[in-house]
N, C-alpha and C positions, 0 to 999 in steps of 0.2 A: 556934490553938496546933498546931505538927508534932507528928504522933506519931512518937517513936523507934522502932526496930525491937526495941530491947530490952524494950519497953511491950507489943508485939503479940505473941499466941500464938505458940508454937515452931512453925518449919516441920517437918513429918513428912520430906521429901527435900529438904533445902534446895538441891540442885544445881539443882532446876527454877526456885527463886525464888519469890519473895511473889505475884507476878502470875499465875502458873500454879494456885499455891493457891487464891487469890481465885478464878480461872476454874472450878476445881473446887469448890469453896465453892457458888459462884452455881450449878452444874449441879446440884447435888445437892437444889436447893430449888425447881427447874421441876417443877411438877406433871404436863405432859403426859409419858409415858413415852416416845413417838416424838421429841419435841422434845428431850428430854432425852438420848436416844441421839445425836441429831444433833450436840449440843453435844458431848457427849462424844468423837465422832470428832473434831471441830473442835479440841479440848484435844490430841489425840492427834498431829494433823500438825503444831500448835504445838510440842509436846515433842520432836517429830521433827526440826523445825527448828534447835532448840537443838543438837541433838548430830547434825552431818549426817555427820561421819566414822565415825559408829556404822551408819550406813543398809546396808552390805554385809554386817554379821553377821547370820547365819541367823537367829535367834529374836529380833531388834532388836525387831520390833513387838509379839512377846508380851510383851517385858520392859517397853515401855510401857503396855500394858493392864495388867500386873500393878502397875506403878507408880502406874498412877491409882487402882486399887482401893484401894493400899495410903494415897494420898495422899486420898483419901474416907474414910478409916477404915472400908472395906468397908460405906458406907452407900449406895452409886450402885446403885441399882436400874434397871439398863439389860440390853439383849442384848448381852452381851459376845460378839465374833468368836471367841473361843478359850476355852479353860477358865483363869480366873486364879487365883492362890494364894489359900488359903484362910489364916485368921487363925491357925490355930493352926501351921500351917507356918512361920511367919514365926521363931518362937521355937526351934525344933528345934535339938538340939546334935548335933555331929558323931558318929559311932561312935569308942569309944575305941579307940585303935592300942594292939595289944598288943607290948610290948617284950621282946626276949630279954633275962632276966638270967642272962645267964652271968658268971661271975668271970673278970677279966682279972688276971694276975700282977703285972705291972706298969703301973698306968694310964696314965702318960705315953707308953708306945708303942702303947697302944691295941689292939683287937681285930685289926683288918686287918693288924696288922704280925704277930700271933701267926699268923694264917692263912698268909702268906707264907711266914714262917720252916719252918712245919709241910710247906708245899707243897717249898720249897728241898732240906730234910732228905730228902723221899720221893725225890726226883731222882737219876738215875743221876750216877756221877761224871763229869764232863766239862767244857769250856770253859763251856757254858751254865749250869751250876750256879754255876761259881766266880764266873761274872760277876753272877748272882743274888745269892749270898753276899754279892759287895763292894757290890751297892747297898743291900741291906739293912743291912749294917753301918753303910755310910756315913748312912744314912737315920735310923739308931736312934742316932747321934751327933747329927745334928740335932737329933732330937726332945728328944734329953736336954739341949742345949745351950739349948733353949726353957725348961726348966725350971730349969738350973742355968747361968747365963750366966757365971759364975766361971771355968769350965773343966769338962773332964772328961777323964778318963783313959780311953785305947784299951784298956787292960787291964778295965776295967769294963765297958766295952761288950762287948767279946768274951767274959766272964764271963755276961752276962746272954744272950748271942746262944747259949752254950753251954747254960746252963741253961733255956732255951725249947725248944731244940731237942731236951733230954735227952741231951745227950752226941753227939748225930749231928753237928753242926758244931762243930768244937774246933779254934778257929784260935790258935796261938801269938804272943800279944802281942812278944814278942823279935823274930820275923821278919815278921809283917803288921802293916803300918803303914795307918791309916785317914786319909782327907783332913785336912787342917788348915783349919776354917772361920774366916772372918775376920768381925767384924761388919760389917755394911753401913755406912758413913758415913751420919750424919744429912744428910736433903735437908733444903735450905736452902730458907726459905719467905720470903717477901716480898720487897720491891725493897730495894737498895742504898742506903744514906744518902748524899746528894749532901753534898759537901764544900762548905763555904760559903768 
């Protein structure tokens, strides 16, 4: 009767397949250390043949030796050509990333927009400042439309801009006009139905 893979023991590194795992299991049982080491080198050569596109990587061989140690459950007693990974290093967690927990006045605009508004407010008056303010105001409108698709009043955007800049950027909604953004048409998917 055939043995199904679901009834066999789970593979430690399934990308190498069951045959390589059986070779590693056999290598562990070899009593002579020199012969066991030669067997391990032939297993490494076979593992390398499975992934020829990775041979150009700097530490490719080192990774293969690490994988061999892992597949043997660190029971393979041979003369490794390099330092292999230790069992305790397999389950190490990455260092926790510290996030800045600064408050954002309007979350839908984001922190970067706050920084851009502060930069624009501190610039000297001129064409460059006017263009930057225009870009910022129109970007604010796009961000607001993402949250409220029913429509956004230009006066609301300009008021938010004034609040963010602490009054340094004060644009009159009667004279200052923002772009009108239209919703992009939905992309058609699929094939057209043929008429019979």
